[in-house]
Backbone as CSV, one residue per row, in Angstrom:
resi,resn,N_x,N_y,N_z,CA_x,CA_y,CA_z,C_x,C_y,C_z
1,MET,0.842,-1.198,0.000,0.000,0.000,0.000,0.871,1.241,0.000
2,GLU,0.569,2.192,-0.845,1.330,3.433,-0.891,0.975,4.328,0.285
3,PRO,1.840,5.317,0.628,1.541,6.253,1.705,0.223,6.986,1.500
4,SER,-0.200,7.127,0.263,-1.440,7.847,-0.028,-2.664,7.055,0.393
5,GLY,-2.501,5.778,0.732,-3.641,4.952,1.112,-4.201,4.170,-0.048
6,ARG,-3.581,4.311,-1.221,-4.061,3.571,-2.376,-3.465,2.181,-2.398
7,VAL,-4.251,1.227,-2.846,-3.759,-0.134,-3.028,-3.279,-0.281,-4.453
8,VAL,-2.032,-0.718,-4.643,-1.459,-0.886,-5.976,-1.464,-2.351,-6.325
9,ARG,-2.116,-2.700,-7.449,-2.153,-4.080,-7.910,-1.018,-4.329,-8.886
10,LYS,-0.257,-5.378,-8.673,0.850,-5.713,-9.563,0.312,-6.353,-10.834
11,SER,0.941,-6.030,-11.936,0.523,-6.600,-13.214,0.858,-8.078,-13.265
12,SER,-0.065,-8.864,-13.846,0.161,-10.294,-14.015,0.932,-10.590,-15.284
13,GLY,1.195,-9.528,-16.066,1.861,-9.726,-17.333,0.897,-9.933,-18.472
14,VAL,-0.398,-10.042,-18.162,-1.417,-10.206,-19.171,-2.061,-8.857,-19.433
15,ASN,-2.180,-8.499,-20.682,-2.732,-7.197,-21.044,-4.246,-7.243,-20.975
16,THR,-4.798,-6.955,-19.799,-6.246,-6.962,-19.593,-6.691,-5.605,-19.109
17,GLU,-7.994,-5.366,-19.262,-8.551,-4.080,-18.821,-8.361,-3.898,-17.322
18,SER,-8.519,-4.990,-16.547,-8.383,-4.863,-15.098,-6.957,-4.519,-14.704
19,ASP,-5.962,-5.025,-15.454,-4.581,-4.694,-15.145,-4.290,-3.229,-15.403
20,ALA,-5.039,-2.620,-16.327,-4.812,-1.219,-16.643,-5.245,-0.328,-15.493
21,ARG,-6.166,-0.824,-14.667,-6.613,-0.040,-13.515,-5.737,-0.427,-12.338
22,THR,-4.770,0.391,-12.016,-3.768,-0.004,-11.032,-4.094,0.454,-9.622
23,THR,-5.142,1.236,-9.435,-5.474,1.703,-8.092,-6.924,1.390,-7.774
24,VAL,-7.165,1.182,-6.500,-8.516,0.939,-6.005,-8.797,1.932,-4.892
25,GLN,-9.956,2.572,-4.943,-10.337,3.512,-3.894,-10.613,2.744,-2.612
26,THR,-9.910,3.075,-1.542,-10.055,2.316,-0.303,-11.142,2.878,0.610
27,ASP,-11.550,4.122,0.444,-12.609,4.710,1.261,-13.948,4.406,0.607
28,ARG,-14.693,3.478,1.191,-15.958,3.057,0.601,-17.160,3.582,1.373
29,ALA,-16.953,4.607,2.195,-18.032,5.118,3.037,-18.891,6.173,2.347
30,ARG,-18.462,6.674,1.207,-19.226,7.682,0.474,-19.161,7.358,-1.007
31,HIS,-20.208,7.787,-1.758,-20.239,7.522,-3.187,-20.904,8.697,-3.878
32,PRO,-20.325,9.199,-4.958,-20.951,10.309,-5.684,-22.188,9.838,-6.434
33,PHE,-23.085,10.759,-6.718,-24.299,10.418,-7.448,-23.957,10.118,-8.903
34,VAL,-24.403,8.953,-9.369,-24.260,8.551,-10.764,-25.641,8.097,-11.226
35,MET,-26.166,8.716,-12.269,-27.539,8.468,-12.676,-27.818,6.989,-12.933
36,GLU,-26.943,6.332,-13.691,-27.177,4.937,-14.033,-27.227,4.058,-12.783
37,GLU,-26.391,4.356,-11.823,-26.384,3.566,-10.586,-27.628,3.843,-9.755
38,ALA,-28.062,5.099,-9.734,-29.283,5.448,-9.003,-30.485,4.711,-9.584
39,VAL,-30.585,4.706,-10.908,-31.693,4.017,-11.571,-31.631,2.510,-11.308
40,ALA,-30.434,1.963,-11.239,-30.291,0.533,-10.959,-30.903,0.177,-9.610
41,ILE,-30.719,1.031,-8.619,-31.313,0.787,-7.300,-32.819,1.037,-7.338
42,LEU,-33.221,2.168,-7.900,-34.645,2.517,-7.939,-35.470,1.464,-8.667
43,SER,-34.910,0.883,-9.702,-35.660,-0.103,-10.481,-35.838,-1.416,-9.731
44,ARG,-35.009,-1.662,-8.722,-35.069,-2.920,-7.982,-36.002,-2.866,-6.772
45,THR,-36.335,-1.686,-6.308,-37.108,-1.581,-5.071,-38.464,-2.284,-5.139
46,PRO,-39.274,-2.086,-6.187,-40.575,-2.767,-6.201,-40.465,-4.279,-6.093
47,ALA,-39.561,-4.889,-6.840,-39.411,-6.343,-6.792,-38.885,-6.801,-5.436
48,THR,-37.990,-6.021,-4.851,-37.461,-6.360,-3.524,-38.578,-6.421,-2.497
49,LEU,-39.424,-5.387,-2.481,-40.515,-5.344,-1.512,-41.590,-6.376,-1.832
50,ASP,-41.819,-6.613,-3.106,-42.792,-7.629,-3.499,-42.372,-9.004,-2.990
51,THR,-41.112,-9.328,-3.185,-40.601,-10.628,-2.738,-40.685,-10.764,-1.226
52,LEU,-40.408,-9.690,-0.526,-40.401,-9.729,0.938,-41.809,-9.819,1.522
53,LEU,-42.781,-9.135,0.897,-44.068,-8.938,1.558,-45.255,-9.694,0.971
54,ARG,-45.267,-9.908,-0.319,-46.473,-10.487,-0.931,-46.809,-11.848,-0.315
55,SER,-48.078,-12.006,0.017,-48.642,-13.258,0.550,-48.218,-13.568,1.980
56,LEU,-47.562,-12.630,2.663,-47.319,-12.850,4.086,-48.655,-12.831,4.835
57,PRO,-48.732,-13.517,5.978,-49.956,-13.453,6.785,-50.294,-12.016,7.170
58,GLN,-51.587,-11.726,7.268,-52.038,-10.371,7.545,-51.433,-9.797,8.820
59,GLY,-51.208,-10.662,9.807,-50.630,-10.179,11.056,-49.269,-9.542,10.883
60,TRP,-48.493,-10.030,9.930,-47.182,-9.446,9.651,-47.325,-8.156,8.849
61,ILE,-48.267,-8.120,7.944,-48.457,-6.941,7.101,-48.933,-5.748,7.918
62,ALA,-49.793,-6.017,8.902,-50.375,-4.940,9.709,-49.548,-4.607,10.939
63,ALA,-48.525,-5.394,11.234,-47.726,-5.196,12.445,-46.926,-3.903,12.374
64,ASN,-46.719,-3.285,13.522,-45.869,-2.093,13.589,-44.938,-2.210,14.790
65,GLU,-44.337,-1.089,15.183,-43.397,-1.095,16.309,-44.006,-0.461,17.547
66,GLY,-45.335,-0.341,17.545,-46.025,0.225,18.697,-46.429,1.668,18.473
67,GLY,-47.462,2.094,19.157,-47.911,3.480,19.075,-48.352,3.865,17.679
68,GLU,-47.874,5.023,17.233,-48.245,5.555,15.921,-47.244,5.176,14.829
69,THR,-46.415,4.169,15.075,-45.433,3.758,14.067,-46.134,3.079,12.890
70,TRP,-45.427,2.977,11.789,-46.019,2.475,10.557,-45.827,0.980,10.396
71,SER,-46.798,0.369,9.727,-46.692,-1.029,9.313,-46.105,-1.108,7.912
72,ALA,-45.803,-2.314,7.463,-45.339,-2.490,6.086,-46.396,-2.006,5.096
73,PHE,-47.661,-2.269,5.400,-48.762,-1.803,4.556,-48.743,-0.282,4.438
74,ASP,-48.531,0.407,5.550,-48.474,1.873,5.546,-47.317,2.385,4.701
75,VAL,-46.167,1.722,4.802,-44.983,2.170,4.077,-45.186,2.058,2.568
76,ILE,-45.788,0.974,2.110,-46.022,0.824,0.663,-46.963,1.922,0.178
77,GLY,-47.989,2.242,0.941,-48.872,3.341,0.569,-48.137,4.667,0.493
78,HIS,-47.218,4.883,1.418,-46.403,6.102,1.423,-45.518,6.173,0.182
79,LEU,-44.920,5.056,-0.196,-44.084,5.027,-1.395,-44.911,5.324,-2.645
80,ILE,-46.126,4.824,-2.697,-47.011,5.107,-3.830,-47.309,6.598,-3.919
81,HIS,-47.599,7.213,-2.800,-47.898,8.649,-2.812,-46.691,9.442,-3.297
82,GLY,-45.487,8.991,-2.935,-44.276,9.644,-3.434,-44.148,9.537,-4.940
83,GLU,-44.486,8.375,-5.479,-44.418,8.193,-6.935,-45.424,9.099,-7.646
84,ARG,-46.543,9.323,-7.033,-47.590,10.142,-7.656,-47.293,11.636,-7.591
85,THR,-46.666,12.083,-6.516,-46.618,13.530,-6.266,-45.234,14.109,-6.011
86,ASP,-44.209,13.275,-5.910,-42.936,13.812,-5.437,-41.832,13.819,-6.483
87,TRP,-41.152,12.728,-6.713,-39.826,12.717,-7.313,-39.760,13.283,-8.728
88,VAL,-40.400,12.645,-9.682,-40.344,13.135,-11.058,-41.111,14.444,-11.189
89,GLN,-42.181,14.578,-10.441,-42.957,15.813,-10.475,-42.115,16.997,-10.003
90,ARG,-41.363,16.817,-8.951,-40.497,17.895,-8.466,-39.328,18.142,-9.416
91,ALA,-38.839,17.086,-10.051,-37.781,17.282,-11.047,-38.265,18.189,-12.169
92,ARG,-39.492,17.982,-12.611,-40.041,18.828,-13.667,-40.212,20.274,-13.203
93,ILE,-40.575,20.471,-11.948,-40.694,21.833,-11.421,-39.341,22.529,-11.455
94,ILE,-38.285,21.812,-11.074,-36.947,22.404,-11.122,-36.584,22.790,-12.550
95,LEU,-36.819,21.882,-13.485,-36.435,22.127,-14.877,-37.255,23.249,-15.512
96,GLU,-38.506,23.369,-15.139,-39.392,24.352,-15.771,-39.433,25.696,-15.051
97,HIS,-39.210,25.689,-13.727,-39.394,26.923,-12.964,-38.189,27.324,-12.117
98,GLY,-37.241,26.429,-11.923,-36.100,26.747,-11.071,-36.543,27.080,-9.662
99,GLU,-35.934,28.106,-9.096,-36.260,28.510,-7.727,-37.516,29.382,-7.652
100,ALA,-38.063,29.766,-8.801,-39.203,30.690,-8.812,-40.461,30.070,-8.221
101,ARG,-40.595,28.758,-8.334,-41.768,28.072,-7.788,-41.331,27.011,-6.801
102,ALA,-41.812,27.108,-5.569,-41.506,26.093,-4.568,-42.273,24.808,-4.870
103,PHE,-41.728,23.692,-4.437,-42.438,22.425,-4.556,-43.740,22.487,-3.763
104,ASP,-44.719,21.717,-4.212,-45.908,21.526,-3.392,-45.517,20.749,-2.134
105,THR,-46.148,21.052,-1.015,-45.854,20.345,0.230,-46.271,18.885,0.117
106,PHE,-45.401,18.002,0.530,-45.670,16.564,0.458,-46.394,16.115,1.721
107,ASP,-47.499,15.426,1.538,-48.285,14.902,2.663,-47.786,13.502,2.997
108,ARG,-46.945,13.400,4.011,-46.349,12.103,4.339,-47.316,11.163,5.049
109,LEU,-48.533,11.606,5.326,-49.527,10.751,5.959,-50.700,10.442,5.037
110,ALA,-50.576,10.795,3.767,-51.687,10.627,2.826,-52.118,9.176,2.683
111,GLN,-51.186,8.246,2.881,-51.501,6.842,2.670,-52.598,6.329,3.595
112,PHE,-52.776,6.951,4.751,-53.760,6.437,5.691,-55.187,6.612,5.175
113,THR,-55.384,7.572,4.288,-56.668,7.738,3.620,-56.688,7.019,2.287
114,MET,-55.617,7.194,1.505,-55.593,6.670,0.139,-55.529,5.138,0.080
115,SER,-54.965,4.502,1.093,-54.828,3.040,1.072,-55.987,2.333,1.772
116,GLU,-56.900,3.100,2.318,-58.004,2.494,3.056,-58.823,1.580,2.148
117,GLY,-59.068,0.360,2.629,-59.855,-0.594,1.865,-59.082,-1.351,0.797
118,ARG,-57.804,-1.050,0.625,-56.987,-1.716,-0.394,-56.363,-2.985,0.163
119,THR,-55.922,-3.856,-0.736,-55.131,-5.020,-0.340,-53.659,-4.705,-0.558
120,LEU,-52.800,-5.417,0.158,-51.363,-5.219,-0.041,-50.968,-5.575,-1.468
121,ALA,-51.553,-6.637,-2.007,-51.207,-7.058,-3.371,-51.483,-5.944,-4.369
122,SER,-52.622,-5.254,-4.207,-52.947,-4.169,-5.142,-51.990,-2.999,-4.982
123,LEU,-51.545,-2.745,-3.763,-50.580,-1.662,-3.532,-49.221,-2.008,-4.146
124,LEU,-48.776,-3.233,-3.970,-47.501,-3.646,-4.556,-47.545,-3.544,-6.078
125,ASP,-48.664,-3.933,-6.668,-48.806,-3.845,-8.127,-48.770,-2.395,-8.588
126,GLU,-49.469,-1.534,-7.864,-49.504,-0.125,-8.258,-48.137,0.520,-8.105
127,PHE,-47.454,0.215,-7.033,-46.119,0.770,-6.822,-45.184,0.379,-7.961
128,ALA,-45.228,-0.880,-8.359,-44.362,-1.338,-9.448,-44.680,-0.606,-10.755
129,THR,-45.961,-0.418,-11.035,-46.362,0.270,-12.267,-45.938,1.733,-12.251
130,LEU,-46.202,2.414,-11.140,-45.832,3.831,-11.037,-44.320,4.022,-11.125
131,ARG,-43.565,3.158,-10.477,-42.102,3.293,-10.506,-41.583,3.059,-11.920
132,ARG,-42.102,2.064,-12.611,-41.674,1.815,-13.986,-41.966,3.034,-14.869
133,ASP,-43.153,3.599,-14.725,-43.525,4.766,-15.527,-42.663,5.973,-15.189
134,ASN,-42.386,6.167,-13.913,-41.573,7.319,-13.508,-40.130,7.200,-13.984
135,LEU,-39.583,6.001,-13.985,-38.218,5.827,-14.487,-38.159,6.039,-16.000
136,ARG,-39.223,5.685,-16.694,-39.281,5.989,-18.123,-39.325,7.498,-18.347
137,GLU,-40.109,8.196,-17.548,-40.169,9.661,-17.661,-38.825,10.289,-17.340
138,LEU,-38.163,9.762,-16.320,-36.849,10.281,-15.951,-35.869,10.112,-17.101
139,ALA,-35.868,8.951,-17.732,-34.974,8.706,-18.868,-35.294,9.642,-20.022
140,ALA,-36.580,9.908,-20.237,-36.990,10.769,-21.345,-36.538,12.218,-21.155
141,LEU,-36.269,12.611,-19.922,-35.801,13.976,-19.670,-34.392,14.200,-20.218
142,GLY,-33.618,13.130,-20.378,-32.272,13.255,-20.932,-31.395,14.205,-20.140
143,LEU,-31.349,14.032,-18.848,-30.659,14.983,-17.977,-29.149,14.985,-18.192
144,SER,-28.581,16.172,-18.254,-27.132,16.355,-18.343,-26.578,16.670,-16.958
145,ASP,-25.255,16.686,-16.834,-24.643,17.074,-15.559,-25.043,18.494,-15.186
146,ALA,-25.154,19.363,-16.172,-25.576,20.739,-15.900,-27.002,20.767,-15.363
147,ASP,-27.860,19.916,-15.911,-29.241,19.843,-15.415,-29.266,19.412,-13.953
148,LEU,-28.413,18.456,-13.596,-28.394,17.948,-12.221,-28.006,19.031,-11.219
149,ASP,-27.305,20.038,-11.676,-26.910,21.140,-10.796,-27.947,22.259,-10.742
150,ARG,-29.013,22.138,-11.529,-30.057,23.161,-11.493,-30.766,23.129,-10.156
151,ARG,-31.252,24.298,-9.750,-31.746,24.451,-8.389,-33.250,24.684,-8.361
152,GLY,-33.861,24.152,-7.313,-35.265,24.391,-7.044,-35.425,24.816,-5.596
153,ARG,-36.677,24.926,-5.160,-36.908,25.411,-3.794,-37.892,24.491,-3.076
154,HIS,-37.416,23.905,-2.002,-38.242,23.062,-1.137,-38.980,23.957,-0.150
155,PRO,-40.255,23.690,0.137,-41.010,24.599,1.011,-40.478,24.689,2.439
156,GLN,-39.774,23.667,2.895,-39.194,23.708,4.243,-37.669,23.807,4.234
157,LEU,-37.022,23.143,3.297,-35.554,23.049,3.315,-34.860,24.163,2.550
158,GLY,-35.609,24.900,1.739,-35.003,25.959,0.949,-34.433,25.449,-0.360
159,VAL,-33.323,26.060,-0.786,-32.751,25.751,-2.097,-32.134,24.350,-2.105
160,VAL,-32.488,23.568,-3.128,-31.947,22.230,-3.321,-31.611,22.060,-4.796
161,THR,-30.784,21.092,-5.114,-30.460,20.824,-6.517,-31.201,19.576,-6.995
162,LEU,-31.291,19.449,-8.302,-31.905,18.262,-8.887,-31.111,17.013,-8.520
163,ARG,-29.801,17.141,-8.480,-28.946,16.014,-8.072,-29.312,15.555,-6.657
164,GLN,-29.496,16.512,-5.750,-29.858,16.170,-4.373,-31.237,15.512,-4.304
165,LEU,-32.168,16.003,-5.098,-33.507,15.414,-5.137,-33.448,13.948,-5.558
166,LEU,-32.713,13.662,-6.628,-32.656,12.297,-7.145,-31.873,11.379,-6.210
167,ALA,-30.823,11.892,-5.591,-30.089,11.095,-4.605,-30.978,10.781,-3.403
168,THR,-31.825,11.734,-3.035,-32.751,11.511,-1.924,-33.786,10.463,-2.278
169,TRP,-34.210,10.415,-3.530,-35.146,9.382,-3.978,-34.562,7.994,-3.700
170,VAL,-33.296,7.806,-4.034,-32.626,6.525,-3.799,-32.541,6.236,-2.301
171,ALA,-32.041,7.208,-1.540,-31.867,7.006,-0.096,-33.214,6.790,0.594
172,HIS,-34.262,7.462,0.099,-35.605,7.303,0.648,-36.091,5.867,0.448
173,ASP,-35.871,5.301,-0.716,-36.198,3.895,-0.949,-35.496,3.007,0.077
174,LEU,-34.203,3.179,0.191,-33.419,2.321,1.076,-33.827,2.517,2.537
175,ASP,-34.157,3.736,2.905,-34.619,4.027,4.257,-35.861,3.214,4.590
176,HIS,-36.789,3.135,3.639,-38.034,2.416,3.911,-37.875,0.907,3.778
177,VAL,-36.926,0.438,2.978,-36.608,-0.987,2.972,-36.087,-1.395,4.350
178,VAL,-35.212,-0.573,4.908,-34.697,-0.821,6.256,-35.832,-0.761,7.277
179,GLN,-36.704,0.235,7.139,-37.812,0.375,8.079,-38.708,-0.861,8.086
180,ILE,-39.073,-1.338,6.899,-39.925,-2.520,6.815,-39.226,-3.732,7.433
181,SER,-37.948,-3.905,7.144,-37.196,-5.014,7.733,-37.177,-4.905,9.253
182,ARG,-36.999,-3.695,9.749,-36.954,-3.483,11.203,-38.301,-3.790,11.851
183,VAL,-39.399,-3.351,11.204,-40.736,-3.617,11.733,-40.983,-5.119,11.820
184,LEU,-40.614,-5.847,10.775,-40.817,-7.294,10.783,-39.953,-7.963,11.856
185,ALA,-38.692,-7.571,11.945,-37.806,-8.166,12.949,-38.289,-7.865,14.363
186,HIS,-38.873,-6.693,14.547,-39.359,-6.278,15.872,-40.395,-7.265,16.419
187,GLN,-41.119,-7.928,15.542,-42.150,-8.857,16.000,-41.557,-10.018,16.794
188,TYR,-40.297,-10.325,16.571,-39.632,-11.409,17.297,-38.651,-10.875,18.348
189,ALA,-38.841,-9.648,18.765,-37.911,-9.028,19.718,-37.804,-9.819,21.018
190,GLU,-38.903,-10.392,21.465,-38.870,-11.200,22.681,-38.545,-12.659,22.374
191,GLU,-38.980,-13.122,21.216,-38.805,-14.538,20.875,-37.342,-14.933,20.716
192,VAL,-36.494,-13.989,20.344,-35.086,-14.339,20.106,-34.301,-14.518,21.396
193,GLY,-34.884,-14.122,22.517,-34.221,-14.302,23.807,-32.890,-13.588,23.896
194,PRO,-31.857,-14.252,24.426,-30.570,-13.579,24.650,-29.852,-13.174,23.373
195,TRP,-30.267,-13.739,22.216,-29.627,-13.344,20.962,-29.957,-11.897,20.581
196,ARG,-30.884,-11.299,21.276,-31.264,-9.911,20.987,-30.049,-9.001,20.938
197,SER,-29.092,-9.218,21.836,-27.923,-8.333,21.899,-27.042,-8.445,20.665
198,TYR,-27.178,-9.523,19.898,-26.400,-9.700,18.679,-27.109,-9.161,17.440
199,LEU,-28.377,-8.819,17.570,-29.189,-8.441,16.424,-29.403,-6.932,16.399
200,ARG,-28.599,-6.254,15.595,-28.669,-4.794,15.539,-30.039,-4.307,15.114
201,ILE,-30.711,-5.061,14.261,-32.012,-4.639,13.751,-33.046,-4.588,14.866
202,ILE,-32.807,-5.334,15.951,-33.696,-5.316,17.107,-33.147,-4.452,18.235
203,SER,-31.867,-4.599,18.520,-31.273,-3.873,19.652,-31.069,-2.398,19.347
204,GLY,-30.930,-2.069,18.049,-30.679,-0.679,17.657,-29.230,-0.277,17.781
205,THR,-28.355,-1.211,18.117,-26.931,-0.904,18.225,-26.343,-0.688,16.847
206,PRO,-25.697,0.459,16.586,-25.111,0.693,15.260,-23.903,-0.176,15.039
207,GLY,-23.577,-0.373,13.752,-22.362,-1.130,13.456,-22.403,-1.726,12.063
């Protein structure tokens, strides 16, 4: 390893593309926004949640972490509302109006009315359809690096960039995947007995 912290790979003597890349970034705690990578994650979320949740017993779907916390059913409804009113819609506001027009306020509790009387299967299907359509719209925008730096105005946070909005879309997906996993694991918080201390998803210990 060089003093700079870079790992240097020795050539095997074979002229390959991998040999041409002689350094590897050792700090893996941060990653810059790359559109293709963001879309790769966003496109996988519906199938990930579908595989995890579809056809589970109702008791698991409706379970929460106590009090006013959300169930998996609530989270899917929230994600649907985001697809309808948030990400691509706000991107268009930035592109068309810049900072002159603030985003509409997002109702993070809308799902409690909009999902009433629905089945989880119908919500999962709708989420998948909306996400597919929104990613097609995103691709059709043909965003450049300059576009990603264009600025809009959030009603609470102030000035934001399109790059930040799209990165938040990805992180928001992952946040709710973690939330759903945590809610499900919480149901066995007592059943796991002494192993609780080893299970970060239950104990809340970071690491």
